[in-house]
KOLMI-483628 format. One record per residue: residue number from 1; y, x negated, z negated of N, C-alpha, C, O in turn; residue in three letters; chain. Coordinates in Angstrom, 3 decimals. Example, Ala and Ser with C-alpha at 12.3 -4.5 7.8 and 13.67 -1.06 7.14 Angstrom:
! KOLMI-483628
{1; {-5.690; -13.190; -7.800}; {-4.500; -12.300; -7.800}; {-3.300; -13.200; -7.800}; {-3.319; -14.236; -8.465}; ALA; A}
{2; {-2.250; -12.850; -7.080}; {-1.060; -13.670; -7.140}; {0.030; -12.900; -7.870}; {1.138; -13.409; -8.039}; SER; A}
//
This chain:
! KOLMI-483628
{1; {-2.933; -29.610; 41.815}; {-1.847; -28.650; 41.926}; {-2.268; -27.275; 41.380}; {-1.519; -26.615; 40.660}; MET; A}
{2; {-3.492; -26.868; 41.748}; {-3.975; -25.579; 41.262}; {-4.129; -25.578; 39.755}; {-3.846; -24.580; 39.091}; ARG; A}
{3; {-4.574; -26.685; 39.227}; {-4.768; -26.794; 37.787}; {-3.440; -26.646; 37.049}; {-3.391; -25.964; 36.025}; ARG; A}
{4; {-2.371; -27.257; 37.531}; {-1.064; -27.144; 36.873}; {-0.535; -25.715; 36.953}; {0.084; -25.242; 36.000}; SER; A}
{5; {-0.763; -25.011; 38.071}; {-0.340; -23.617; 38.177}; {-1.128; -22.740; 37.205}; {-0.586; -21.811; 36.607}; TRP; A}
{6; {-2.403; -23.049; 37.060}; {-3.230; -22.300; 36.133}; {-2.732; -22.477; 34.699}; {-2.662; -21.506; 33.946}; LEU; A}
{7; {-2.391; -23.688; 34.321}; {-1.872; -23.960; 32.985}; {-0.540; -23.256; 32.782}; {-0.314; -22.670; 31.723}; ILE; A}
{8; {0.349; -23.299; 33.771}; {1.648; -22.627; 33.670}; {1.446; -21.119; 33.515}; {2.136; -20.485; 32.716}; VAL; A}
{9; {0.521; -20.545; 34.259}; {0.266; -19.099; 34.160}; {-0.304; -18.725; 32.791}; {0.087; -17.714; 32.208}; CYS; A}
{10; {-1.218; -19.534; 32.284}; {-1.799; -19.254; 30.972}; {-0.734; -19.350; 29.893}; {-0.652; -18.473; 29.033}; ILE; A}
{11; {0.084; -20.396; 29.919}; {1.152; -20.536; 28.936}; {2.171; -19.403; 29.042}; {2.640; -18.883; 28.029}; LEU; A}
{12; {2.507; -19.028; 30.263}; {3.433; -17.901; 30.454}; {2.855; -16.608; 29.911}; {3.570; -15.811; 29.304}; GLY; A}
{13; {1.548; -16.395; 30.129}; {0.888; -15.207; 29.592}; {0.885; -15.199; 28.079}; {1.096; -14.150; 27.470}; GLY; A}
{14; {0.651; -16.342; 27.456}; {0.679; -16.427; 26.001}; {2.069; -16.127; 25.452}; {2.208; -15.428; 24.448}; LEU; A}
{15; {3.089; -16.654; 26.109}; {4.460; -16.390; 25.670}; {4.762; -14.897; 25.772}; {5.358; -14.330; 24.856}; VAL; A}
{16; {4.367; -14.258; 26.852}; {4.605; -12.821; 27.004}; {3.792; -12.017; 25.996}; {4.277; -11.011; 25.478}; MET; A}
{17; {2.564; -12.441; 25.711}; {1.697; -11.733; 24.779}; {2.251; -11.763; 23.360}; {2.154; -10.764; 22.647}; PHE; A}
{18; {2.826; -12.878; 22.935}; {3.327; -13.022; 21.573}; {4.827; -12.786; 21.450}; {5.434; -13.223; 20.472}; PHE; A}
{19; {5.435; -12.110; 22.410}; {6.879; -11.916; 22.349}; {7.314; -10.999; 21.204}; {8.469; -11.053; 20.781}; GLN; A}
{20; {6.407; -10.160; 20.698}; {6.768; -9.236; 19.631}; {6.446; -9.800; 18.249}; {6.488; -9.063; 17.264}; ASN; A}
{21; {6.131; -11.071; 18.157}; {5.765; -11.677; 16.872}; {6.946; -12.410; 16.259}; {6.794; -13.516; 15.739}; CYS; A}
{22; {8.084; -11.818; 16.315}; {9.272; -12.430; 15.727}; {9.174; -12.357; 14.215}; {8.522; -11.458; 13.684}; ALA; A}
{23; {9.809; -13.287; 13.508}; {9.802; -13.201; 12.044}; {10.500; -11.923; 11.588}; {11.375; -11.413; 12.288}; PRO; A}
{24; {10.121; -11.401; 10.416}; {10.739; -10.166; 9.933}; {12.251; -10.317; 9.735}; {12.779; -11.421; 9.596}; PRO; A}
{25; {12.921; -9.166; 9.729}; {14.364; -9.176; 9.500}; {14.672; -9.841; 8.170}; {13.844; -9.829; 7.259}; MET; A}
{26; {15.825; -10.403; 8.058}; {16.226; -11.045; 6.808}; {16.355; -9.996; 5.712}; {16.722; -8.849; 5.969}; LYS; A}
{27; {16.048; -10.406; 4.495}; {16.117; -9.487; 3.354}; {17.523; -8.925; 3.183}; {17.682; -7.772; 2.781}; ALA; A}
{28; {18.535; -9.717; 3.480}; {19.915; -9.242; 3.337}; {20.193; -8.084; 4.285}; {20.873; -7.129; 3.910}; ALA; A}
{29; {19.677; -8.157; 5.506}; {19.877; -7.059; 6.446}; {19.159; -5.806; 5.959}; {19.678; -4.697; 6.088}; GLN; A}
{30; {17.965; -5.985; 5.398}; {17.230; -4.845; 4.881}; {17.947; -4.225; 3.683}; {17.970; -3.002; 3.544}; ASP; A}
{31; {18.533; -5.055; 2.817}; {19.265; -4.532; 1.670}; {20.466; -3.713; 2.130}; {20.767; -2.671; 1.548}; GLN; A}
{32; {21.151; -4.177; 3.168}; {22.291; -3.428; 3.710}; {21.818; -2.085; 4.240}; {22.501; -1.072; 4.091}; ILE; A}
{33; {20.629; -2.085; 4.868}; {20.094; -0.850; 5.435}; {19.461; 0.049; 4.382}; {19.061; 1.169; 4.697}; ALA; A}
{34; {19.360; -0.419; 3.128}; {18.819; 0.411; 2.066}; {17.356; 0.192; 1.770}; {16.751; 1.006; 1.072}; GLY; A}
{35; {16.752; -0.892; 2.280}; {15.362; -1.178; 2.014}; {15.287; -2.362; 1.077}; {15.795; -3.432; 1.412}; ILE; A}
{36; {14.673; -2.213; -0.080}; {14.476; -3.357; -0.953}; {13.519; -4.357; -0.306}; {12.848; -4.032; 0.673}; PRO; A}
{37; {13.457; -5.556; -0.844}; {12.636; -6.613; -0.259}; {11.161; -6.231; -0.182}; {10.465; -6.686; 0.727}; ALA; A}
{38; {10.655; -5.399; -1.121}; {9.240; -5.024; -1.086}; {8.978; -3.830; -0.170}; {7.822; -3.441; -0.005}; ASP; A}
{39; {10.012; -3.235; 0.431}; {9.841; -2.140; 1.374}; {9.688; -0.785; 0.743}; {9.445; 0.191; 1.453}; GLY; A}
{40; {9.817; -0.683; -0.544}; {9.660; 0.596; -1.226}; {11.003; 1.282; -1.401}; {12.055; 0.655; -1.275}; ASN; A}
{41; {10.957; 2.564; -1.689}; {12.176; 3.345; -1.838}; {12.994; 2.842; -3.018}; {12.449; 2.590; -4.092}; ALA; A}
{42; {14.278; 2.698; -2.825}; {15.161; 2.239; -3.904}; {15.479; 3.411; -4.822}; {15.704; 4.527; -4.353}; ALA; A}
{43; {15.499; 3.166; -6.124}; {15.695; 4.246; -7.090}; {17.109; 4.797; -7.118}; {17.301; 5.941; -7.531}; ASP; A}
{44; {18.102; 4.033; -6.698}; {19.477; 4.503; -6.808}; {20.041; 5.038; -5.491}; {21.225; 5.368; -5.425}; ASP; A}
{45; {19.236; 5.129; -4.463}; {19.725; 5.566; -3.161}; {19.810; 7.093; -3.048}; {20.715; 7.611; -2.394}; GLN; A}
{46; {18.867; 7.823; -3.685}; {18.899; 9.278; -3.634}; {18.351; 9.869; -2.363}; {18.468; 11.078; -2.162}; GLY; A}
{47; {17.745; 9.056; -1.475}; {17.234; 9.594; -0.217}; {15.708; 9.664; -0.225}; {15.051; 9.271; 0.739}; ASN; A}
{48; {15.159; 10.169; -1.324}; {13.724; 10.343; -1.476}; {13.485; 11.524; -2.409}; {14.381; 11.944; -3.140}; TYR; A}
{49; {12.274; 12.047; -2.375}; {11.923; 13.106; -3.318}; {10.981; 12.512; -4.363}; {10.216; 11.590; -4.078}; SER; A}
{50; {11.049; 13.053; -5.566}; {10.217; 12.566; -6.662}; {9.126; 13.581; -6.963}; {9.332; 14.792; -6.888}; LYS; A}
{51; {7.957; 13.046; -7.306}; {6.808; 13.864; -7.628}; {6.155; 13.289; -8.884}; {5.864; 12.095; -8.939}; LEU; A}
{52; {5.929; 14.114; -9.872}; {5.304; 13.656; -11.112}; {3.849; 13.267; -10.850}; {3.153; 13.932; -10.082}; SER; A}
{53; {3.394; 12.192; -11.489}; {2.016; 11.741; -11.319}; {1.125; 12.127; -12.488}; {-0.037; 11.724; -12.531}; THR; A}
{54; {1.640; 12.892; -13.431}; {0.865; 13.215; -14.642}; {-0.363; 14.068; -14.356}; {-1.295; 14.069; -15.161}; SER; A}
{55; {-0.400; 14.790; -13.244}; {-1.553; 15.639; -12.939}; {-2.625; 14.919; -12.118}; {-3.716; 15.458; -11.933}; THR; A}
{56; {-2.340; 13.728; -11.629}; {-3.320; 13.003; -10.828}; {-4.417; 12.463; -11.737}; {-4.128; 11.882; -12.782}; PHE; A}
{57; {-5.683; 12.654; -11.341}; {-6.798; 12.229; -12.182}; {-7.717; 11.208; -11.517}; {-8.739; 10.834; -12.093}; ASP; A}
{58; {-7.372; 10.757; -10.328}; {-8.177; 9.773; -9.610}; {-7.301; 8.609; -9.179}; {-6.203; 8.811; -8.660}; THR; A}
{59; {-7.778; 7.409; -9.390}; {-7.108; 6.195; -8.923}; {-8.066; 5.499; -7.973}; {-9.222; 5.257; -8.322}; LEU; A}
{60; {-7.599; 5.177; -6.785}; {-8.427; 4.496; -5.795}; {-7.953; 3.070; -5.631}; {-6.789; 2.815; -5.322}; THR; A}
{61; {-8.875; 2.143; -5.842}; {-8.612; 0.734; -5.575}; {-8.947; 0.505; -4.111}; {-10.062; 0.792; -3.677}; ILE; A}
{62; {-7.995; -0.006; -3.351}; {-8.205; -0.220; -1.930}; {-8.328; -1.709; -1.675}; {-7.421; -2.488; -1.969}; ILE; A}
{63; {-9.468; -2.086; -1.123}; {-9.726; -3.461; -0.740}; {-10.019; -3.440; 0.756}; {-10.317; -2.383; 1.311}; ASP; A}
{64; {-9.937; -4.579; 1.405}; {-10.146; -4.603; 2.851}; {-11.500; -4.043; 3.260}; {-11.587; -3.291; 4.231}; ASN; A}
{65; {-12.561; -4.397; 2.534}; {-13.896; -3.953; 2.918}; {-14.273; -2.602; 2.349}; {-15.023; -1.854; 2.977}; GLU; A}
{66; {-13.766; -2.276; 1.169}; {-14.206; -1.054; 0.510}; {-13.081; -0.439; -0.311}; {-12.047; -1.060; -0.558}; LYS; A}
{67; {-13.317; 0.786; -0.721}; {-12.412; 1.447; -1.658}; {-13.261; 1.964; -2.814}; {-14.426; 2.322; -2.639}; SER; A}
{68; {-12.654; 1.996; -3.994}; {-13.357; 2.451; -5.193}; {-12.553; 3.587; -5.804}; {-11.421; 3.388; -6.247}; VAL; A}
{69; {-13.145; 4.789; -5.828}; {-12.511; 5.963; -6.421}; {-12.887; 6.033; -7.893}; {-14.063; 6.169; -8.232}; ASP; A}
{70; {-11.887; 5.941; -8.770}; {-12.118; 5.958; -10.216}; {-11.625; 7.284; -10.787}; {-10.456; 7.640; -10.640}; ILE; A}
{71; {-12.528; 8.009; -11.440}; {-12.142; 9.213; -12.166}; {-11.537; 8.747; -13.490}; {-12.244; 8.200; -14.336}; ASP; A}
{72; {-10.247; 8.959; -13.671}; {-9.545; 8.452; -14.855}; {-9.928; 9.188; -16.136}; {-9.628; 8.705; -17.228}; LEU; A}
{73; {-10.575; 10.330; -16.029}; {-10.975; 11.090; -17.203}; {-12.357; 10.642; -17.687}; {-12.541; 10.352; -18.869}; ILE; A}
{74; {-13.326; 10.587; -16.769}; {-14.699; 10.237; -17.161}; {-14.984; 8.737; -17.109}; {-15.886; 8.255; -17.794}; SER; A}
{75; {-14.227; 7.999; -16.307}; {-14.480; 6.576; -16.144}; {-15.486; 6.264; -15.053}; {-15.730; 5.093; -14.761}; GLY; A}
{76; {-16.067; 7.266; -14.453}; {-17.046; 7.089; -13.375}; {-16.309; 6.676; -12.093}; {-15.266; 7.238; -11.758}; ARG; A}
{77; {-16.861; 5.699; -11.391}; {-16.246; 5.208; -10.167}; {-17.308; 5.043; -9.088}; {-18.424; 4.608; -9.371}; ALA; A}
{78; {-16.961; 5.388; -7.858}; {-17.858; 5.243; -6.719}; {-17.183; 4.398; -5.659}; {-16.021; 4.622; -5.316}; ASP; A}
{79; {-17.917; 3.426; -5.141}; {-17.413; 2.576; -4.066}; {-17.789; 3.191; -2.732}; {-18.840; 3.818; -2.596}; ALA; A}
{80; {-16.925; 3.008; -1.756}; {-17.174; 3.498; -0.405}; {-16.907; 2.383; 0.595}; {-15.890; 1.693; 0.514}; PHE; A}
{81; {-17.822; 2.213; 1.531}; {-17.638; 1.318; 2.664}; {-17.405; 2.225; 3.864}; {-18.357; 2.702; 4.481}; MET; A}
{82; {-16.138; 2.464; 4.193}; {-15.826; 3.474; 5.190}; {-16.145; 4.828; 4.590}; {-15.596; 5.187; 3.548}; GLY; A}
{83; {-17.028; 5.591; 5.234}; {-17.421; 6.893; 4.688}; {-18.768; 6.821; 3.974}; {-19.238; 7.825; 3.438}; SER; A}
{84; {-19.387; 5.655; 3.963}; {-20.696; 5.454; 3.342}; {-20.530; 5.129; 1.861}; {-19.792; 4.213; 1.497}; ARG; A}
{85; {-21.226; 5.891; 1.007}; {-21.133; 5.688; -0.440}; {-21.920; 4.447; -0.833}; {-23.031; 4.217; -0.354}; LYS; A}
{86; {-21.320; 3.649; -1.716}; {-21.948; 2.408; -2.153}; {-22.273; 2.429; -3.628}; {-22.766; 3.428; -4.151}; GLY; A}
{87; {-22.000; 1.338; -4.290}; {-22.334; 1.139; -5.695}; {-21.507; 2.048; -6.606}; {-20.392; 2.449; -6.273}; GLU; A}
{88; {-22.093; 2.359; -7.774}; {-21.404; 3.162; -8.788}; {-20.991; 2.250; -9.940}; {-21.696; 1.300; -10.282}; ALA; A}
{89; {-19.835; 2.557; -10.530}; {-19.306; 1.774; -11.645}; {-18.999; 2.718; -12.801}; {-18.681; 3.889; -12.595}; TYR; A}
{90; {-19.099; 2.192; -14.023}; {-18.807; 2.962; -15.221}; {-17.772; 2.214; -16.051}; {-18.090; 1.219; -16.702}; CYS; A}
{91; {-16.538; 2.694; -16.025}; {-15.462; 2.065; -16.796}; {-15.404; 2.676; -18.189}; {-15.713; 3.853; -18.378}; PHE; A}
{92; {-15.010; 1.876; -19.147}; {-14.820; 2.344; -20.510}; {-13.422; 2.959; -20.613}; {-12.539; 2.653; -19.812}; GLN; A}
{93; {-13.236; 3.820; -21.599}; {-11.933; 4.472; -21.797}; {-10.835; 3.442; -22.010}; {-9.710; 3.629; -21.546}; ALA; A}
{94; {-11.148; 2.360; -22.705}; {-10.137; 1.318; -22.952}; {-9.729; 0.600; -21.670}; {-8.602; 0.115; -21.571}; SER; A}
{95; {-10.639; 0.523; -20.673}; {-10.314; -0.108; -19.393}; {-9.248; 0.678; -18.642}; {-8.422; 0.106; -17.930}; ASP; A}
{96; {-9.276; 1.997; -18.809}; {-8.413; 2.880; -18.019}; {-7.176; 3.353; -18.773}; {-6.352; 4.071; -18.207}; LEU; A}
{97; {-7.030; 2.970; -20.021}; {-5.926; 3.466; -20.845}; {-4.563; 3.110; -20.250}; {-3.674; 3.960; -20.212}; ALA; A}
{98; {-4.383; 1.889; -19.792}; {-3.092; 1.486; -19.220}; {-2.791; 2.237; -17.932}; {-1.659; 2.671; -17.718}; ASN; A}
{99; {-3.793; 2.394; -17.074}; {-3.587; 3.123; -15.815}; {-3.197; 4.568; -16.100}; {-2.289; 5.105; -15.465}; ALA; A}
{100; {-3.884; 5.202; -17.059}; {-3.537; 6.588; -17.433}; {-2.121; 6.662; -17.992}; {-1.375; 7.588; -17.672}; ARG; A}
{101; {-1.745; 5.690; -18.827}; {-0.400; 5.685; -19.421}; {0.680; 5.520; -18.348}; {1.729; 6.162; -18.414}; ALA; A}
{102; {0.426; 4.676; -17.382}; {1.400; 4.483; -16.287}; {1.573; 5.786; -15.519}; {2.697; 6.207; -15.243}; ILE; A}
{103; {0.449; 6.429; -15.172}; {0.520; 7.662; -14.383}; {1.047; 8.848; -15.179}; {1.590; 9.785; -14.593}; LEU; A}
{104; {0.899; 8.829; -16.493}; {1.432; 9.910; -17.336}; {2.955; 9.970; -17.257}; {3.541; 11.053; -17.279}; GLU; A}
{105; {3.590; 8.810; -17.165}; {5.057; 8.770; -17.224}; {5.728; 8.454; -15.892}; {6.950; 8.563; -15.789}; SER; A}
{106; {4.980; 8.073; -14.886}; {5.583; 7.641; -13.616}; {5.860; 8.819; -12.688}; {5.391; 9.937; -12.898}; ALA; A}
{107; {6.632; 8.525; -11.669}; {6.896; 9.476; -10.595}; {6.685; 8.757; -9.266}; {6.884; 7.547; -9.156}; GLU; A}
{108; {6.281; 9.522; -8.271}; {6.150; 8.988; -6.919}; {7.473; 9.182; -6.203}; {8.035; 10.277; -6.215}; VAL; A}
{109; {7.974; 8.123; -5.580}; {9.169; 8.218; -4.740}; {8.713; 8.304; -3.288}; {8.211; 7.337; -2.716}; CYS; A}
{110; {8.900; 9.479; -2.712}; {8.527; 9.696; -1.320}; {9.811; 9.775; -0.493}; {10.631; 10.667; -0.714}; GLU; A}
{111; {9.995; 8.846; 0.462}; {11.244; 8.844; 1.223}; {11.403; 10.118; 2.046}; {10.453; 10.589; 2.671}; PRO; A}
{112; {12.618; 10.669; 2.037}; {12.893; 11.857; 2.854}; {12.886; 11.499; 4.330}; {12.498; 12.306; 5.175}; LEU; A}
{113; {13.315; 10.291; 4.630}; {13.291; 9.781; 5.998}; {12.500; 8.468; 5.961}; {13.068; 7.410; 5.692}; GLN; A}
{114; {11.173; 8.534; 6.234}; {10.341; 7.346; 6.051}; {10.604; 6.217; 7.053}; {10.166; 5.089; 6.829}; PRO; A}
{115; {11.299; 6.495; 8.133}; {11.593; 5.459; 9.118}; {13.099; 5.299; 9.239}; {13.836; 6.283; 9.311}; TYR; A}
{116; {13.545; 4.059; 9.260}; {14.952; 3.799; 9.523}; {15.185; 3.972; 11.005}; {14.526; 3.330; 11.823}; LEU; A}
{117; {16.114; 4.832; 11.353}; {16.372; 5.108; 12.759}; {17.792; 4.715; 13.100}; {18.661; 5.563; 13.304}; GLN; A}
{118; {18.010; 3.418; 13.159}; {19.327; 2.915; 13.510}; {19.286; 2.387; 14.931}; {18.334; 1.713; 15.323}; GLU; A}
{119; {20.299; 2.687; 15.687}; {20.366; 2.214; 17.056}; {20.447; 0.693; 17.078}; {21.245; 0.092; 16.358}; GLU; A}
{120; {19.622; 0.086; 17.903}; {19.631; -1.360; 18.053}; {18.790; -2.101; 17.032}; {18.679; -3.325; 17.113}; GLY; A}
{121; {18.198; -1.410; 16.082}; {17.373; -2.073; 15.063}; {15.980; -2.308; 15.621}; {15.348; -1.394; 16.149}; ARG; A}
{122; {15.512; -3.535; 15.500}; {14.171; -3.881; 15.967}; {13.236; -3.921; 14.756}; {13.609; -4.410; 13.689}; MET; A}
{123; {12.034; -3.408; 14.931}; {11.074; -3.338; 13.839}; {9.869; -4.215; 14.143}; {9.349; -4.202; 15.258}; CYS; A}
{124; {9.429; -4.976; 13.146}; {8.216; -5.764; 13.319}; {7.020; -4.818; 13.356}; {7.049; -3.746; 12.752}; SER; A}
{125; {5.992; -5.212; 14.054}; {4.793; -4.386; 14.192}; {3.723; -4.841; 13.206}; {2.579; -5.080; 13.593}; GLN; A}
{126; {4.089; -4.959; 11.944}; {3.180; -5.428; 10.910}; {2.782; -4.245; 10.034}; {3.631; -3.582; 9.437}; VAL; A}
{127; {1.474; -3.991; 9.968}; {0.948; -2.925; 9.109}; {0.646; -3.501; 7.732}; {0.048; -4.572; 7.628}; TYR; A}
{128; {1.052; -2.807; 6.680}; {0.766; -3.227; 5.313}; {-0.163; -2.198; 4.684}; {0.182; -1.021; 4.577}; GLN; A}
{129; {-1.343; -2.647; 4.269}; {-2.306; -1.758; 3.636}; {-1.758; -1.213; 2.321}; {-0.947; -1.859; 1.657}; TYR; A}
{130; {-2.204; -0.036; 1.962}; {-1.850; 0.536; 0.669}; {-2.487; -0.313; -0.432}; {-3.604; -0.803; -0.268}; ALA; A}
{131; {-1.785; -0.487; -1.548}; {-2.362; -1.246; -2.655}; {-3.297; -0.382; -3.488}; {-4.204; -0.891; -4.145}; HIS; A}
{132; {-3.071; 0.932; -3.457}; {-3.932; 1.866; -4.180}; {-3.594; 3.274; -3.711}; {-2.694; 3.479; -2.897}; SER; A}
{133; {-4.327; 4.226; -4.238}; {-4.063; 5.636; -3.954}; {-4.309; 6.417; -5.236}; {-5.107; 6.015; -6.083}; ALA; A}
{134; {-3.614; 7.535; -5.364}; {-3.845; 8.431; -6.488}; {-4.209; 9.786; -5.922}; {-3.789; 10.140; -4.821}; ILE; A}
{135; {-4.982; 10.536; -6.667}; {-5.424; 11.802; -6.126}; {-5.711; 12.847; -7.173}; {-5.807; 12.564; -8.367}; GLY; A}
{136; {-5.845; 14.063; -6.686}; {-6.227; 15.229; -7.482}; {-7.120; 16.058; -6.580}; {-6.672; 16.567; -5.553}; LYS; A}
{137; {-8.387; 16.197; -6.962}; {-9.323; 16.930; -6.108}; {-9.536; 16.185; -4.805}; {-9.828; 14.989; -4.808}; GLY; A}
{138; {-9.392; 16.887; -3.692}; {-9.603; 16.261; -2.384}; {-8.318; 15.663; -1.800}; {-8.360; 15.034; -0.742}; SER; A}
{139; {-7.188; 15.848; -2.467}; {-5.922; 15.310; -1.974}; {-5.725; 13.890; -2.478}; {-5.981; 13.593; -3.645}; GLN; A}
{140; {-5.264; 13.010; -1.585}; {-5.062; 11.613; -1.927}; {-3.713; 11.170; -1.386}; {-3.351; 11.506; -0.258}; LYS; A}
{141; {-2.967; 10.417; -2.186}; {-1.653; 9.913; -1.802}; {-1.706; 8.388; -1.785}; {-1.891; 7.754; -2.823}; LEU; A}
{142; {-1.540; 7.806; -0.596}; {-1.585; 6.355; -0.430}; {-0.284; 5.750; -0.937}; {0.796; 6.242; -0.612}; MET; A}
{143; {-0.376; 4.690; -1.730}; {0.798; 4.044; -2.321}; {1.016; 2.662; -1.713}; {0.101; 1.839; -1.675}; LEU; A}
{144; {2.220; 2.418; -1.244}; {2.584; 1.103; -0.721}; {2.238; 0.883; 0.740}; {2.442; -0.220; 1.247}; GLY; A}
{145; {1.731; 1.870; 1.424}; {1.340; 1.711; 2.828}; {2.566; 1.746; 3.732}; {3.387; 2.659; 3.652}; GLU; A}
{146; {2.676; 0.736; 4.595}; {3.781; 0.669; 5.564}; {3.193; 0.515; 6.956}; {2.281; -0.284; 7.170}; ARG; A}
{147; {3.720; 1.284; 7.903}; {3.196; 1.260; 9.262}; {3.888; 0.241; 10.156}; {3.324; -0.184; 11.165}; PHE; A}
{148; {5.098; -0.151; 9.798}; {5.814; -1.213; 10.515}; {6.982; -1.668; 9.652}; {7.165; -1.176; 8.538}; ASN; A}
{149; {7.762; -2.593; 10.157}; {8.857; -3.161; 9.388}; {9.988; -2.203; 9.077}; {10.794; -2.479; 8.189}; GLY; A}
{150; {10.072; -1.087; 9.779}; {11.131; -0.105; 9.526}; {10.646; 1.077; 8.691}; {11.417; 1.987; 8.388}; CYS; A}
{151; {9.388; 1.060; 8.327}; {8.822; 2.155; 7.534}; {9.068; 1.895; 6.052}; {8.842; 0.786; 5.568}; HIS; A}
{152; {9.523; 2.900; 5.343}; {9.717; 2.818; 3.899}; {8.493; 3.440; 3.248}; {8.167; 4.599; 3.503}; ILE; A}
{153; {7.821; 2.672; 2.411}; {6.562; 3.110; 1.826}; {6.774; 4.154; 0.729}; {7.780; 4.132; 0.020}; ALA; A}
{154; {5.821; 5.056; 0.605}; {5.742; 5.953; -0.537}; {5.061; 5.172; -1.645}; {3.989; 4.604; -1.435}; THR; A}
{155; {5.668; 5.138; -2.820}; {5.110; 4.372; -3.934}; {5.634; 4.941; -5.233}; {6.470; 5.845; -5.228}; ASP; A}
{156; {5.150; 4.419; -6.344}; {5.684; 4.831; -7.631}; {7.124; 4.346; -7.744}; {7.467; 3.291; -7.212}; LEU; A}
{157; {7.954; 5.099; -8.425}; {9.366; 4.763; -8.561}; {9.545; 3.594; -9.536}; {8.820; 3.465; -10.522}; CYS; A}
{158; {10.511; 2.767; -9.233}; {10.932; 1.702; -10.137}; {9.850; 0.702; -10.478}; {9.046; 0.312; -9.631}; GLY; A}
{159; {9.847; 0.291; -11.746}; {8.935; -0.747; -12.223}; {7.490; -0.270; -12.304}; {6.575; -1.089; -12.388}; GLU; A}
{160; {7.276; 1.028; -12.280}; {5.918; 1.571; -12.380}; {5.040; 1.095; -11.226}; {3.831; 0.940; -11.402}; ALA; A}
{161; {5.622; 0.862; -10.052}; {4.842; 0.385; -8.903}; {4.225; -0.978; -9.191}; {3.036; -1.183; -8.945}; ALA; A}
{162; {5.015; -1.906; -9.708}; {4.475; -3.237; -9.999}; {3.506; -3.191; -11.184}; {2.539; -3.952; -11.215}; SER; A}
{163; {3.752; -2.310; -12.155}; {2.818; -2.162; -13.270}; {1.465; -1.643; -12.791}; {0.421; -2.121; -13.234}; LEU; A}
{164; {1.483; -0.663; -11.884}; {0.229; -0.125; -11.364}; {-0.492; -1.164; -10.512}; {-1.717; -1.269; -10.583}; LEU; A}
{165; {0.241; -1.935; -9.706}; {-0.395; -2.994; -8.911}; {-1.113; -3.986; -9.810}; {-2.233; -4.398; -9.507}; LYS; A}
{166; {-0.486; -4.373; -10.911}; {-1.111; -5.311; -11.854}; {-2.346; -4.683; -12.498}; {-3.355; -5.359; -12.699}; ALA; A}
{167; {-2.266; -3.411; -12.816}; {-3.400; -2.718; -13.431}; {-4.560; -2.588; -12.447}; {-5.721; -2.727; -12.830}; GLU; A}
{168; {-4.246; -2.323; -11.181}; {-5.285; -2.245; -10.149}; {-5.964; -3.604; -9.981}; {-7.183; -3.672; -9.827}; VAL; A}
{169; {-5.187; -4.679; -10.011}; {-5.774; -6.025; -9.919}; {-6.709; -6.291; -11.096}; {-7.766; -6.898; -10.926}; ALA; A}
{170; {-6.320; -5.836; -12.289}; {-7.168; -6.010; -13.478}; {-8.470; -5.223; -13.326}; {-9.549; -5.740; -13.611}; LYS; A}
{171; {-8.364; -3.971; -12.877}; {-9.550; -3.151; -12.701}; {-10.468; -3.716; -11.618}; {-11.692; -3.663; -11.741}; LEU; A}
{172; {-9.870; -4.254; -10.565}; {-10.653; -4.875; -9.496}; {-11.454; -6.063; -10.038}; {-12.599; -6.278; -9.639}; LYS; A}
{173; {-10.848; -6.834; -10.948}; {-11.557; -7.982; -11.504}; {-12.688; -7.562; -12.450}; {-13.600; -8.348; -12.706}; SER; A}
{174; {-12.635; -6.345; -12.964}; {-13.676; -5.843; -13.872}; {-14.862; -5.209; -13.148}; {-15.874; -4.907; -13.780}; LEU; A}
{175; {-14.756; -5.004; -11.840}; {-15.791; -4.257; -11.110}; {-17.198; -4.802; -11.319}; {-18.118; -4.038; -11.611}; LEU; A}
{176; {-17.377; -6.105; -11.173}; {-18.734; -6.653; -11.269}; {-19.337; -6.454; -12.660}; {-20.554; -6.326; -12.795}; SER; A}
{177; {-18.504; -6.429; -13.679}; {-19.004; -6.238; -15.046}; {-19.226; -4.773; -15.398}; {-19.839; -4.480; -16.425}; ALA; A}
{178; {-18.745; -3.846; -14.575}; {-18.831; -2.427; -14.903}; {-19.814; -1.651; -14.022}; {-19.740; -0.424; -13.943}; ARG; A}
{179; {-20.728; -2.356; -13.366}; {-21.742; -1.664; -12.567}; {-22.607; -0.806; -13.486}; {-23.050; -1.276; -14.534}; ALA; A}
{180; {-22.853; 0.460; -13.099}; {-23.669; 1.361; -13.913}; {-25.129; 0.919; -13.847}; {-25.601; 0.457; -12.809}; CYS; A}
{181; {-25.828; 1.064; -14.952}; {-27.260; 0.692; -14.991}; {-28.137; 1.803; -14.507}; {-29.359; 1.655; -14.475}; ASN; A}
//
């Protein structure tokens, strides 16, 4: 009898513990609310501010274990594990040409209201890591980071976001070949 009560209590505790793990809202509901399927600011909504990226000179590749800060002018890159400096990389100008071209013409769409605040709307508690960051000096702007299902990410406007993601993936694949001697 005690064993069955113990099992019932454990199962009840598991059900209560995972009660907030509901599947995300349907894409159609998000589209009605003004959030595209990828969670980034929509270009035709007008509820965001735009910032030119032509002055940014640093691109940060963000990976789960480390981040790599790439100076887009010199090609020098430093890896960081948390706050600890790691390996150095040396990219060629041709490696960074596409990333520079994307940032020369792109704009950052920063939502004026980063959270949807609708009465009765439930938000998933899923954090989405930034796919990359851009910076100038000590300032860094995280791109694609979402804090929950109702958060609208700051990212490059329009197609530039997907172009930069592809370029970051390419640069990430080049890391092992670009270690400085």
